[in-house]
C-alpha positions in Angstrom: -13.9 48.7 -32.3 -12.2 46.6 -29.7 -12.4 42.8 -29.8 -14.1 40.7 -27.1 -10.7 39.5 -26.0 -9.5 43.1 -25.6 -12.6 44.0 -23.6 -11.9 41.2 -21.1 -8.1 41.4 -21.1 -6.7 44.8 -21.9 -3.4 45.0 -23.6 -0.5 45.4 -21.2 2.0 46.3 -24.0 1.2 48.0 -27.3 2.0 45.6 -30.2 1.2 46.3 -33.8 -0.9 43.6 -35.4 0.8 41.3 -37.8 0.0 38.4 -40.1 1.6 35.0 -40.7 2.9 36.3 -44.1 4.7 39.3 -42.5 6.5 37.2 -39.9 8.6 34.0 -40.5 7.7 31.6 -37.7 10.6 29.4 -38.6 13.1 32.1 -37.6 13.7 33.0 -33.9 12.7 36.5 -32.9 15.5 39.1 -33.1 14.1 41.6 -30.6 11.4 42.0 -27.9 9.0 43.5 -30.5 9.2 40.5 -32.8 8.8 38.1 -29.8 5.6 39.8 -28.8 4.4 39.7 -32.3 5.2 36.0 -32.4 3.1 35.4 -29.2 0.3 37.5 -30.7 0.3 35.4 -33.9 0.3 32.1 -31.9 -2.7 33.3 -29.8 -4.6 34.2 -33.0 -4.2 30.7 -34.3 -5.8 29.1 -31.1 -9.4 28.1 -31.5 -12.0 30.1 -29.6 -13.5 26.9 -28.1 -11.5 23.8 -27.0 -13.3 20.5 -26.1 -11.4 18.2 -23.8 -11.2 14.5 -24.8 -12.2 12.6 -21.6 -11.9 8.8 -21.4 -15.3 7.6 -19.8 -13.5 4.5 -18.4 -11.6 6.7 -16.0 -14.8 8.0 -14.5 -16.2 4.6 -13.7 -14.6 4.6 -10.3 -16.6 6.0 -7.4 -15.9 9.7 -7.0 -16.5 9.6 -3.3 -15.5 7.2 -0.5 -18.0 6.3 2.2 -16.2 4.9 5.2 -18.4 2.8 7.4 -17.6 2.5 11.1 -19.8 -0.5 11.7 -18.0 -3.1 13.8 -17.4 -6.8 13.2 -20.0 -9.4 14.2 -19.1 -11.1 17.5 -17.5 -14.5 17.2 -19.4 -17.5 18.5 -18.3 -18.8 21.9 -14.8 -20.3 21.6 -14.2 -19.2 18.0 -12.2 -16.0 18.6 -8.4 -16.2 19.1 -6.5 -15.2 22.2 -4.7 -11.9 22.5 -1.4 -13.7 22.6 -2.2 -15.5 19.3 -3.1 -12.1 17.7 0.1 -10.6 18.9 2.1 -13.4 17.4 0.3 -13.1 14.0 1.0 -9.3 13.9 4.7 -9.9 14.6 4.9 -12.5 11.9 3.0 -10.3 9.4 5.3 -7.4 10.2 8.4 -9.6 9.4 6.8 -10.7 6.1 6.2 -7.0 5.1 9.9 -6.2 5.9 11.0 -9.2 3.8 8.8 -8.1 0.9 10.2 -4.6 1.0 13.8 -5.9 1.2 13.4 -8.2 -1.8 10.9 -6.3 -3.9 13.5 -4.5 -6.1 15.3 -7.8 -6.9 12.2 -9.6 -8.0 10.8 -6.6 -9.8 13.4 -6.8 -12.6 13.1 -10.6 -13.0 11.2 -11.9 -16.0 8.0 -13.9 -15.4 7.5 -17.3 -16.9 5.9 -17.4 -20.3 2.6 -18.9 -18.9 2.2 -15.9 -16.5 0.1 -13.3 -18.3 -1.0 -10.7 -15.9 -4.3 -8.9 -16.6 -4.6 -5.2 -17.2 -5.2 -3.2 -14.0 -8.9 -2.4 -14.9 -9.7 -6.0 -15.9 -11.8 -7.1 -12.9 -12.9 -10.5 -14.2 -9.4 -11.1 -15.5 -7.9 -10.6 -12.1 -10.5 -12.8 -10.4 -9.6 -15.6 -12.8 -5.9 -15.0 -12.4 -6.0 -15.1 -8.6 -8.7 -17.6 -7.9 -8.5 -19.8 -11.0 -11.1 -20.6 -13.6 -12.6 -23.5 -11.5 -13.4 -21.2 -8.5 -14.4 -18.2 -10.6 -16.6 -20.2 -13.0 -17.7 -22.5 -10.2 -16.5 -25.6 -12.0 -16.4 -28.8 -10.0 -13.4 -31.1 -10.3 -13.8 -34.2 -12.5 -12.3 -37.6 -12.0 -9.8 -36.8 -14.7 -8.6 -33.8 -12.8 -8.2 -35.8 -9.6 -6.3 -38.5 -11.5 -4.0 -35.9 -13.1 -3.1 -33.5 -10.3 -0.5 -31.5 -12.4 -0.3 -27.8 -11.7 -2.4 -25.8 -14.1 -2.4 -22.3 -12.7 -5.0 -21.1 -15.2 -7.5 -23.6 -13.6 -6.4 -23.4 -10.0 -5.2 -19.8 -9.9 -1.7 -18.3 -9.8 -0.2 -18.1 -6.3 0.9 -14.6 -5.2 4.6 -15.2 -5.9 6.9 -12.3 -5.0 7.9 -12.2 -8.6 4.3 -11.3 -9.4 3.6 -9.1 -6.4 6.7 -7.0 -7.1 5.3 -6.0 -10.5 2.2 -4.4 -8.9 2.1 -0.7 -8.0 0.0 0.6 -5.1 -2.9 1.5 -7.5 -3.1 -2.0 -8.9 -2.7 -3.5 -5.4 -5.7 -1.5 -4.2 -7.7 -2.4 -7.4 -7.1 -6.1 -7.1 -7.9 -6.0 -3.4 -11.2 -4.4 -4.2 -12.0 -7.0 -6.9 -11.4 -9.9 -4.6 -13.3 -8.4 -1.7 -16.2 -7.7 -4.0 -16.1 -11.4 -5.1 -15.9 -12.5 -1.4 -19.0 -10.5 -0.6 -21.1 -12.9 -2.7 -19.1 -16.1 -2.3 -17.5 -18.3 0.3 -14.0 -18.2 1.6 -11.5 -20.3 -0.3 -7.8 -21.0 0.2 -6.8 -19.1 -3.1 -8.6 -16.0 -1.8 -6.9 -16.2 1.6 -3.4 -16.4 0.0 -4.0 -13.4 -2.2 -5.6 -11.3 0.5 -2.6 -11.9 2.8 -0.1 -11.1 0.0 -2.0 -7.9 -1.0 -2.2 -6.7 2.6 1.5 -7.4 3.0 2.2 -5.1 0.0 -0.2 -2.4 1.0 1.7 0.7 2.1 1.0 2.8 5.1 -0.4 5.3 5.8 -3.5 4.0 4.1 -5.5 6.0 1.5 -9.2 6.4 2.3 -10.1 3.9 -0.3 -7.8 1.2 1.1 -9.0 2.1 4.7 -12.6 1.4 3.6 -11.7 -1.8 1.8 -9.9 -3.5 4.6 -12.7 -2.7 7.0 -15.1 -4.2 4.6 -12.9 -7.3 4.5 -12.8 -7.7 8.2 -16.6 -7.3 8.5 -17.2 -9.9 5.8 -14.8 -12.3 7.5 -16.6 -11.9 10.8 -19.9 -12.6 9.1 -18.7 -15.8 7.6 -17.1 -16.8 10.9 -20.4 -16.2 12.7 -22.1 -18.8 10.5 -19.4 -21.6 11.1 -20.9 -24.6 12.8 -17.8 -26.0 14.6 -14.3 -24.9 15.7 -12.6 -27.5 13.5 -13.7 -25.7 10.3 -10.5 -25.2 8.2 -11.7 -21.6 7.4 -11.7 -20.4 11.0 -8.0 -19.8 11.4 -7.7 -17.9 8.1 -10.8 -15.8 8.9 -9.4 -14.9 12.3 -6.1 -14.0 10.7 -7.7 -11.6 8.3 -9.6 -9.9 11.1 -6.5 -9.8 13.2 -4.3 -8.1 10.5 -6.9 -5.5 9.7 -7.7 -4.7 13.4 -4.3 -5.1 15.1 -1.7 -4.3 12.4 -3.6 -1.6 10.5 -5.0 -0.2 13.8 -8.7 -0.6 13.2 -9.0 -1.3 16.8 -12.8 -1.2 17.0 -12.9 -4.3 14.8 -10.5 -6.4 17.0 -11.4 -9.6 18.7 -11.3 -9.0 22.5 -9.5 -11.6 24.5 
């Protein structure tokens, strides 16, 4: 009686059955017949059912990307930048990107200082603390002692996006950190540390954009426009940074429907 395997997959070549005792697997086959027997023996040792070992952590990411085409909120009267200002910022941003590309390889091989411990790519809270600092992330107010001792403690105030750090990040990590910070920004106010890192990450984001990155930067521009819409006066120090983020997304990355009109 034929086996189930033979019923589904008829033999192409006639091969006499053999056992492991009859054939020395440590010796190379001496002719085509022995080679076919060796293949037959290997197949017989394979289990009938194989269960894949899947890491659940890799499935935490969203399996689909929803790209929203909702535009930015209109800026209050006098809060939006001129077209000339936007063109100047795009030109400067383009020069920064060229400089990053030119010097990335040099800084990539440099060793970081001992106090710089970069989080793992999937450590969302770790990256938020690393970029924003413990004070911002944990919402800790400065004490009189901190004001009297203004020494740089990057763990508390956040590590700046030095090129030596940015050069160590691949595109996958850049997109992940960008997502972490934008998620934080959705529930918190704009702070200088956030602005520095968003600018640096956008400067390292390669074109053409992946769908995930496309959705993220649009989300960033919309959030910036929402914060800007609630500013009370044009002297607010956040205004220029918010306008810059919207400008880069809309003008440089060609999300023209989000652009401020002159």
